[in-house]
NUROLUM-30236 format. One record per residue: residue in three letters; x, y, z of N, C-alpha, C in turn. Coordinates in steps of 0.02 Angstrom, whole numbers, plus 50000, padded with zeros to 5 digits. Last residue first. Example, Ala and Ser with C-alpha at 12.3 -4.5 7.8 and 13.67 -1.06 7.14 Angstrom:
SER:50642:49888:50354:50684:49947:50357:50645:50002:50394
ALA:50660:49716:50390:50615:49775:50390:50660:49835:50390
This chain:
VAL:49172:52099:50022:49139:52153:50059:49085:52185:50015
SER:49197:51923:50031:49192:51984:49991:49153:52036:50030
ARG:49304:51838:50144:49237:51857:50124:49239:51920:50083
ARG:49451:51759:50080:49418:51806:50124:49348:51819:50099
ARG:49478:51660:49988:49509:51656:50054:49473:51701:50103
ARG:49338:51590:49896:49390:51639:49908:49417:51634:49978
HIS:49315:51420:49841:49293:51480:49877:49353:51526:49888
ALA:49246:51280:49757:49300:51329:49762:49274:51392:49797
ILE:49192:51128:49808:49169:51196:49798:49227:51244:49809
VAL:49160:50970:49755:49215:51013:49776:49196:51085:49757
ALA:49063:50835:49800:49061:50901:49769:49118:50943:49798
VAL:49062:50664:49772:49093:50718:49809:49089:50783:49769
PRO:48967:50513:49791:48985:50573:49751:49011:50629:49796
VAL:49052:50394:49899:48991:50427:49875:49013:50485:49831
ARG:49165:50350:49954:49129:50302:49913:49064:50331:49887
ALA:49321:50436:49966:49249:50433:49978:49216:50384:49930
HIS:49455:50446:49928:49433:50387:49966:49359:50384:49979
HIS:49490:50560:49861:49522:50498:49841:49492:50437:49874
ILE:49421:50661:49920:49403:50646:49851:49437:50582:49827
VAL:49482:50660:50050:49411:50643:50041:49396:50623:49969
ALA:49614:50702:50030:49600:50635:50057:49529:50613:50042
GLN:49591:50832:49980:49630:50784:49942:49614:50713:49965
THR:49526:50891:50088:49490:50881:50025:49525:50830:49982
VAL:49638:50887:50176:49575:50855:50193:49535:50840:50130
PRO:49744:50959:50113:49751:50888:50128:49686:50853:50144
GLY:49710:51066:49971:49712:51054:50042:49712:50980:50058
ILE:49722:51101:49840:49654:51086:49864:49653:51070:49938
HIS:49804:51231:49751:49806:51177:49799:49736:51164:49824
ALA:49883:51291:49599:49828:51287:49647:49837:51227:49693
GLY:50053:51360:49580:49991:51326:49561:49940:51322:49616
VAL:50162:51435:49606:50170:51362:49614:50105:51325:49601
PRO:50125:51567:49592:50168:51537:49541:50174:51462:49547
SER:49947:51573:49631:50017:51583:49648:50060:51550:49595
ARG:49795:51587:49688:49831:51602:49627:49903:51619:49645
ARG:49674:51486:49758:49740:51516:49767:49772:51527:49700
ILE:49527:51451:49834:49555:51476:49772:49621:51511:49787
ARG:49506:51307:49931:49520:51378:49931:49552:51397:49864
ARG:49374:51199:49925:49442:51209:49900:49455:51283:49896
GLY:49265:51094:50026:49287:51157:49996:49359:51153:49970
VAL:49137:50968:50003:49198:50995:50034:49220:51057:49996
ILE:49006:50859:50026:49024:50925:50000:49084:50951:50039
LEU:48935:50711:49970:48982:50739:50018:49010:50804:49989
LEU:48775:50643:49948:48828:50686:49921:48870:50711:49980
GLY:48699:50549:50011:48686:50561:49940:48740:50603:49908
ALA:48782:50428:50119:48754:50494:50103:48740:50500:50028
GLY:48846:50311:50155:48775:50307:50137:48743:50373:50120
SER:48959:50398:50250:48940:50331:50230:48865:50327:50217
ALA:48994:50520:50301:48967:50518:50233:48947:50449:50210
LYS:49054:50499:50423:48987:50528:50423:48954:50522:50354
GLU:49178:50447:50377:49134:50407:50420:49062:50433:50417
LEU:49231:50553:50306:49219:50490:50272:49172:50445:50312
LEU:49241:50649:50410:49197:50660:50352:49181:50595:50317
GLN:49335:50590:50496:49268:50606:50520:49220:50614:50462
HIS:49447:50583:50413:49418:50522:50439:49346:50534:50462
ALA:49470:50721:50391:49454:50677:50335:49421:50612:50359
PRO:49497:50769:50527:49440:50793:50486:49421:50746:50429
HIS:49523:50675:50669:49551:50690:50603:49495:50710:50556
GLY:49457:50759:50816:49474:50702:50775:49504:50724:50709
ALA:49324:50821:50915:49395:50816:50903:49410:50753:50862
SER:49173:50885:50841:49209:50840:50885:49283:50840:50867
ALA:49016:50920:50793:49078:50953:50810:49115:50910:50860
HIS:48883:50915:50692:48933:50870:50720:48998:50910:50731
GLU:48709:50943:50674:48775:50970:50685:48821:50919:50718
ILE:48588:50932:50554:48618:50895:50610:48691:50918:50616
VAL:48443:51006:50499:48515:51013:50502:48542:50978:50565
ASP:48315:50993:50395:48337:50963:50457:48413:50964:50458
ILE:48239:51133:50321:48293:51083:50318:48311:51059:50388
ALA:48150:51236:50336:48122:51169:50326:48176:51115:50326
PRO:48220:51357:50344:48192:51328:50406:48166:51257:50397
TYR:48334:51432:50279:48305:51368:50256:48275:51332:50317
LYS:48367:51546:50350:48350:51553:50279:48316:51490:50252
GLU:48397:51493:50474:48342:51541:50469:48320:51550:50396
ARG:48507:51414:50442:48447:51382:50469:48386:51429:50462
TRP:48592:51518:50409:48570:51472:50356:48509:51432:50379
PRO:48618:51582:50530:48584:51619:50476:48558:51574:50420
ARG:48679:51467:50603:48616:51499:50622:48582:51538:50565
LEU:48803:51416:50572:48745:51387:50539:48681:51425:50551
VAL:48890:51486:50655:48899:51490:50582:48836:51466:50545
ASP:48842:51448:50780:48841:51518:50760:48847:51526:50685
SER:48869:51311:50782:48800:51334:50784:48794:51406:50762
LEU:49010:51316:50782:48974:51285:50726:48902:51309:50724
SER:49033:51377:50906:49056:51409:50844:49019:51382:50783
THR:48981:51279:50992:48952:51347:50990:48971:51383:50926
ARG:49067:51174:50968:48996:51165:50952:48961:51233:50949
ALA:49188:51230:51013:49181:51209:50943:49108:51203:50924
SER:49160:51251:51150:49177:51308:51107:49168:51291:51033
LEU:49141:51120:51191:49086:51168:51195:49098:51228:51150
ASP:49271:51071:51171:49215:51042:51135:49155:51089:51135
LEU:49343:51146:51261:49358:51153:51190:49300:51126:51148
GLN:49285:51097:51380:49280:51168:51364:49293:51181:51289
ALA:49318:50962:51375:49248:50982:51375:49239:51055:51356
HIS:49459:50971:51382:49426:50941:51323:49353:50964:51319
VAL:49470:51023:51510:49495:51062:51453:49462:51037:51389
ARG:49421:50917:51583:49385:50981:51585:49406:51026:51528
PRO:49512:50815:51569:49449:50810:51531:49409:50875:51533
ASP:49681:50839:51550:49625:50859:51592:49560:50857:51552
TYR:49799:50711:51526:49757:50762:51495:49695:50776:51538
ALA:49876:50610:51568:49871:50666:51613:49826:50721:51585
SER:49888:50518:51467:49838:50504:51518:49829:50562:51566
GLY:49947:50639:51351:49930:50570:51366:49876:50564:51419
TYR:49939:50797:51391:49990:50748:51372:49969:50680:51399
GLY:49871:50954:51329:49876:50897:51376:49928:50848:51352
ALA:49884:51068:51254:49824:51060:51295:49831:51003:51345
VAL:49982:51091:51165:49998:51108:51234:49939:51095:51281
PRO:49928:51059:51041:49982:51016:51068:49999:51031:51141
PRO:49749:51061:51038:49813:51098:51036:49867:51055:51067
LEU:49657:50938:50951:49678:50965:51015:49744:51003:51007
LYS:49566:50980:50804:49620:50944:50836:49639:50978:50901
TRP:49399:50959:50745:49454:51000:50770:49505:50957:50806
SER:49274:50959:50622:49320:50920:50664:49379:50964:50683
PHE:49112:50979:50581:49171:51018:50597:49214:50977:50645
VAL:48981:50951:50472:49034:50919:50511:49093:50967:50519
ALA:48811:50942:50452:48867:50989:50451:48921:50964:50499
HIS:48697:50857:50359:48743:50849:50414:48801:50897:50405
LEU:48532:50880:50314:48600:50903:50300:48642:50895:50364
ALA:48394:50788:50242:48433:50814:50298:48503:50834:50276
CYS:48299:50844:50097:48332:50794:50139:48370:50828:50196
ASP:48249:50896:49976:48207:50891:50035:48234:50838:50082
ARG:48327:50925:49867:48313:50854:49881:48262:50844:49938
LEU:48334:51063:49874:48311:51031:49813:48289:50959:49827
SER:48391:51079:50002:48323:51104:49989:48294:51071:49926
ALA:48518:51027:49982:48472:50993:50029:48401:51015:50019
GLU:48566:51123:49891:48559:51054:49871:48512:51016:49917
ALA:48565:51238:49972:48525:51237:49911:48513:51165:49887
PHE:48656:51200:50071:48586:51211:50089:48541:51210:50027
ALA:48775:51189:49991:48750:51133:50031:48676:51141:50048
PHE:48794:51318:49935:48785:51259:49893:48752:51203:49931
SER:48808:51392:50054:48757:51410:50005:48742:51352:49959
LEU:48918:51332:50114:48852:51323:50144:48796:51342:50097
LEU:49021:51376:50026:49009:51305:50038:48939:51293:50065
THR:49012:51514:50039:49004:51483:49973:48987:51409:49980
ASP:49034:51532:50181:48971:51552:50148:48960:51517:50082
CYS:49146:51511:50256:49107:51452:50239:49045:51469:50197
PRO:49315:51563:50278:49246:51580:50259:49209:51518:50234
ARG:49402:51469:50408:49399:51500:50342:49326:51518:50326
SER:49391:51404:50524:49443:51456:50521:49444:51492:50455
LEU:49302:51304:50508:49276:51367:50535:49329:51421:50539
ASP:49276:51205:50384:49334:51228:50420:49317:51298:50445
LEU:49159:51073:50357:49173:51144:50368:49239:51153:50404
GLY:49076:50966:50247:49132:50974:50292:49153:51047:50297
VAL:48914:50903:50235:48959:50958:50216:49013:50964:50269
VAL:48809:50781:50169:48859:50796:50220:48904:50852:50194
LEU:48635:50738:50153:48697:50765:50126:48744:50780:50184
PRO:48530:50591:50155:48558:50651:50185:48622:50673:50149
ARG:48427:50545:50015:48479:50527:50063:48508:50592:50092
ASP:48344:50574:49915:48324:50599:49980:48373:50577:50035
HIS:48386:50513:49804:48409:50582:49812:48381:50613:49876
THR:48345:50388:49772:48389:50394:49830:48414:50465:49839
HIS:48263:50302:49678:48240:50359:49717:48282:50366:49781
THR:48388:50263:49554:48332:50246:49597:48316:50307:49639
SER:48477:50333:49481:48443:50279:49447:48386:50252:49488
GLY:48546:50426:49551:48481:50447:49527:48445:50392:49489
SER:48662:50393:49613:48667:50425:49548:48600:50448:49522
SER:48672:50320:49727:48663:50392:49735:48657:50429:49669
ALA:48695:50194:49681:48635:50204:49721:48620:50277:49732
GLU:48818:50216:49622:48760:50204:49579:48695:50212:49617
ALA:48898:50232:49735:48888:50288:49690:48828:50278:49646
ASP:48891:50104:49793:48870:50163:49831:48855:50221:49784
GLU:48935:50016:49686:48871:50008:49720:48847:50072:49753
GLY:49011:50104:49549:49011:50057:49605:48944:50060:49640
ALA:49103:50241:49488:49060:50184:49474:49065:50135:49531
ARG:49100:50406:49562:49133:50343:49544:49081:50292:49524
VAL:49101:50576:49529:49059:50517:49539:49098:50455:49518
LEU:49118:50738:49582:49155:50679:49561:49115:50617:49579
VAL:49077:50899:49535:49053:50839:49569:49088:50779:49539
VAL:49126:51063:49559:49142:51001:49524:49116:50943:49566
PRO:49080:51232:49539:49073:51170:49578:49086:51109:49534
ARG:49210:51332:49461:49141:51307:49463:49138:51246:49509
GLU:49339:51361:49445:49306:51392:49502:49233:51373:49506
THR:49468:51243:49399:49403:51276:49388:49376:51307:49453
THR:49591:51184:49447:49590:51247:49410:49522:51281:49406
HIS:49583:51064:49517:49633:51113:49537:49623:51181:49506
VAL:49486:50993:49447:49473:51013:49516:49521:51068:49538
VAL:49557:50972:49326:49497:51013:49327:49483:51038:49398
ALA:49659:50886:49367:49676:50951:49339:49616:50998:49340
MET:49583:50775:49408:49624:50811:49456:49642:50881:49431
ALA:49524:50735:49287:49482:50758:49343:49522:50798:49394
VAL:49642:50701:49216:49596:50752:49191:49554:50780:49248
SER:49703:50598:49289:49739:50662:49280:49693:50718:49257
GLY:49582:50524:49402:49625:50524:49345:49656:50593:49336
LEU:49576:50493:49578:49559:50534:49520:49608:50521:49464
ILE:49534:50340:49652:49585:50390:49640:49566:50429:49577
TYR:49430:50273:49784:49448:50286:49714:49502:50338:49710
GLY:49426:50135:49899:49398:50198:49874:49417:50209:49802
THR:49469:50012:49942:49518:50066:49940:49490:50131:49913
LEU:49375:49910:49934:49394:49936:49999:49436:49999:49997
SER:49348:49876:49803:49292:49881:49849:49311:49913:49915
GLY:49445:49980:49690:49425:49918:49721:49373:49930:49774
LEU:49468:50094:49621:49526:50052:49636:49507:49985:49665
GLY:49387:50188:49491:49385:50146:49551:49449:50106:49559
ARG:49396:50356:49436:49415:50286:49425:49416:50247:49490
SER:49258:50462:49415:49321:50448:49449:49334:50374:49447
GLY:49175:50581:49306:49183:50516:49336:49251:50509:49367
LEU:49103:50744:49337:49152:50700:49307:49152:50632:49342
VAL:49016:50892:49309:49013:50825:49338:49060:50779:49300
LEU:49003:51058:49354:49035:51012:49308:49039:50944:49343
MET:48872:51183:49370:48919:51133:49396:48946:51090:49340
SER:48821:51291:49302:48809:51287:49375:48853:51235:49408
ALA:48932:51372:49183:48884:51321:49204:48874:51322:49280
ASP:49028:51450:49128:48965:51483:49144:48911:51434:49167
GLU:49135:51359:49114:49146:51424:49146:49081:51458:49167
ALA:49135:51238:49051:49095:51243:49113:49101:51311:49146
ILE:49223:51252:48945:49153:51241:48930:49109:51254:48991
ARG:49345:51261:49018:49320:51317:48978:49246:51311:48965
THR:49355:51134:49075:49354:51193:49118:49326:51253:49080
LEU:49360:51055:48960:49304:51048:49006:49298:51109:49051
SER:49484:51100:48907:49422:51107:48868:49361:51103:48913
ALA:49577:51066:49005:49568:51136:48987:49502:51147:48950
ALA:49559:50925:49003:49549:50964:49064:49536:51037:49048
PRO:49583:50886:48862:49520:50874:48898:49509:50919:48959
PRO:49643:50983:48730:49661:50954:48796:49598:50946:48839
GLY:49539:50947:48585:49582:50989:48626:49597:50955:48691
ASP:49399:50945:48504:49467:50922:48491:49514:50969:48528
ILE:49243:50900:48569:49295:50951:48566:49362:50917:48551
SER:49070:50885:48549:49134:50851:48544:49188:50904:48531
GLU:48918:50891:48637:48972:50928:48604:49035:50887:48606
THR:48739:50895:48661:48804:50861:48659:48855:50904:48622
SER:48597:50915:48773:48636:50935:48714:48704:50901:48718
VAL:48437:50890:48838:48505:50864:48833:48537:50888:48768
VAL:48317:50928:48954:48344:50950:48890:48418:50931:48888
VAL:48209:50812:49029:48272:50849:49034:48297:50866:48964
GLY:48102:50732:49001:48090:50803:49010:48153:50844:49016
ALA:48148:50586:49087:48107:50618:49035:48097:50691:49052
GLN:48270:50505:49124:48248:50569:49153:48209:50608:49099
SER:48291:50390:49050:48287:50384:49123:48261:50448:49156
THR:48290:50438:48918:48244:50384:48938:48235:50382:49013
LEU:48391:50529:48921:48324:50554:48906:48272:50502:48925
LEU:48497:50442:48943:48479:50490:48996:48410:50520:48984
ASP:48501:50370:48822:48491:50335:48886:48468:50383:48940
ASP:48525:50474:48729:48464:50434:48725:48449:50400:48791
ALA:48653:50518:48772:48596:50564:48772:48530:50525:48771
ALA:48728:50403:48749:48722:50429:48816:48662:50475:48822
GLU:48717:50391:48609:48689:50339:48652:48680:50363:48724
SER:48782:50511:48570:48713:50498:48551:48681:50446:48596
LEU:48911:50498:48622:48869:50553:48645:48795:50540:48629
LEU:48953:50379:48555:48957:50385:48628:48909:50439:48653
ALA:48939:50413:48420:48898:50359:48448:48896:50364:48524
ASP:49036:50514:48410:48966:50529:48395:48919:50477:48426
THR:49150:50438:48443:49130:50494:48485:49057:50511:48474
TRP:49152:50348:48335:49148:50323:48403:49123:50378:48450
HIS:49168:50435:48227:49107:50394:48232:49097:50368:48303
ARG:49295:50485:48260:49238:50531:48255:49172:50492:48261
ARG:49375:50371:48255:49367:50406:48318:49306:50452:48317
VAL:49361:50343:48117:49339:50294:48167:49327:50328:48234
ASP:49419:50456:48061:49348:50443:48050:49320:50394:48101
ALA:49551:50438:48108:49513:50498:48126:49438:50486:48117
THR:49631:50335:48070:49586:50322:48125:49542:50382:48143
PRO:49713:50381:47971:49664:50329:47953:49614:50316:48009
SER:49752:50542:47943:49746:50495:47999:49693:50444:47983
PRO:49872:50633:47851:49808:50597:47854:49807:50546:47910
ALA:49952:50778:47913:49958:50706:47899:49889:50674:47902
ASP:49951:50906:47958:49957:50896:47886:49962:50823:47866
LEU:49943:50897:48097:49888:50928:48061:49890:50913:47986
PRO:49986:50738:48169:50005:50802:48141:49949:50830:48098
ALA:49884:50666:48300:49910:50662:48231:49931:50732:48208
THR:49823:50677:48419:49896:50671:48421:49926:50668:48352
SER:49690:50776:48481:49718:50736:48426:49793:50736:48430
GLU:49615:50765:48636:49665:50800:48596:49694:50754:48543
GLU:49446:50771:48676:49504:50728:48663:49551:50766:48618
ALA:49294:50773:48761:49353:50811:48740:49412:50764:48732
HIS:49123:50773:48759:49181:50729:48753:49239:50770:48725
VAL:48986:50821:48858:49046:50842:48821:49097:50786:48819
LEU:48819:50865:48876:48867:50810:48876:48926:50828:48831
HIS:48720:50962:48974:48765:50967:48916:48819:50913:48922
LEU:48555:50992:49020:48613:50949:49030:48655:50949:48966
PRO:48456:51122:49097:48481:51084:49039:48545:51046:49056
ALA:48353:51101:49245:48409:51133:49210:48429:51091:49149
ASN:48276:51072:49357:48244:51093:49295:48294:51131:49251
ARG:48337:51017:49464:48346:51089:49455:48306:51117:49397
LEU:48305:50882:49448:48288:50916:49510:48289:50992:49501
HIS:48361:50858:49322:48289:50851:49332:48267:50888:49394
ALA:48496:50875:49351:48464:50920:49303:48388:50918:49310
GLU:48513:50766:49436:48523:50834:49461:48489:50885:49416
ARG:48495:50662:49346:48449:50669:49403:48453:50739:49432
ALA:48604:50689:49265:48537:50692:49237:48485:50699:49292
ALA:48712:50667:49351:48700:50734:49326:48629:50741:49297
TRP:48705:50528:49370:48698:50573:49427:48679:50644:49403
GLN:48727:50486:49238:48664:50469:49273:48652:50516:49332
GLY:48856:50536:49215:48800:50559:49174:48733:50545:49207
ALA:48928:50462:49309:48926:50535:49315:48868:50563:49275
ALA:48912:50334:49257:48884:50349:49323:48878:50424:49333
VAL:48987:50356:49141:48916:50338:49135:48881:50353:49201
SER:49112:50377:49195:49079:50434:49162:49005:50420:49150
GLU:49135:50249:49247:49133:50306:49291:49099:50365:49259
ARG:49141:50169:49136:49086:50159:49183:49079:50219:49229
THR:49192:50272:48994:49204:50228:49051:49142:50220:49094
GLY:49166:50368:48897:49148:50299:48883:49161:50250:48940
ASP:49186:50496:48933:49241:50464:48896:49228:50390:48883
LEU:49114:50655:48969:49104:50584:48952:49165:50557:48915
GLY:49071:50777:49084:49125:50751:49042:49116:50676:49032
VAL:48933:50884:49088:48960:50818:49107:49015:50799:49058
VAL:48860:51029:49154:48905:51001:49105:48933:50934:49131
ILE:48705:51104:49172:48753:51059:49203:48794:51026:49148
ARG:48640:51272:49172:48656:51208:49140:48709:51170:49178
ASP:48604:51396:49219:48588:51337:49261:48612:51271:49232
ASN:48736:51520:49200:48671:51492:49187:48662:51427:49227
MET:48818:51672:49248:48812:51599:49255:48742:51576:49236
């Protein structure tokens, strides 16, 4: 793996926001930035296409203008461009195989409803094992994109303590260290169905479960706190719906980090209901980190 950051561009406001966010990230990491436009030609190979030259000029202008704008906003970042004739999702996944991350835009639905992924971004999230950052266009995302000095905003990482967290925490702590910002670690748990019933629920049971959850979270974070002693880590362990808790804690954050378990099965990959909800409704950039089911030995 190398340090370069790959950005998918298609000319939309969302991809422009993704490019701005990625350029700031490249500056922080002192990493090269690679801008990619991928589009599959629909014309038969043996048939002349009167629009082929027009599309080629449009693509060249798109990449050239984006590169110039990002070089202006982030002086010193090395920017390269590439145009690919092929399925966008598969092409972006292949190009990013050896990259440190892939950054994509996400389509907005409105001021209150968050955003929904397009088919390309969703396919990429489901298949690539590289970190994918999804950036929407809009006030919150633009404030976090690097156009202003907002990369010191706190980061939020959502943890499922029933699964390995090392890959997720490695990314989260490294990002917080780059930004010199606080990191909020969020673990939400649901009450067991046999723990209580309505108003008869025993608060002592709740307190015991809460203490157990907070202890488990602290235990998981301890080695990372020792590795990154300068990072201000704020722990959140509470009962509730995980997606709701993450979205609430991530309001105003610089980045929300969630995991996706790598699954290879005949029915395809899955990202899990919490990550699914978060990437569709978060108003800040979301990093999806693929991780193995079990810890490597």
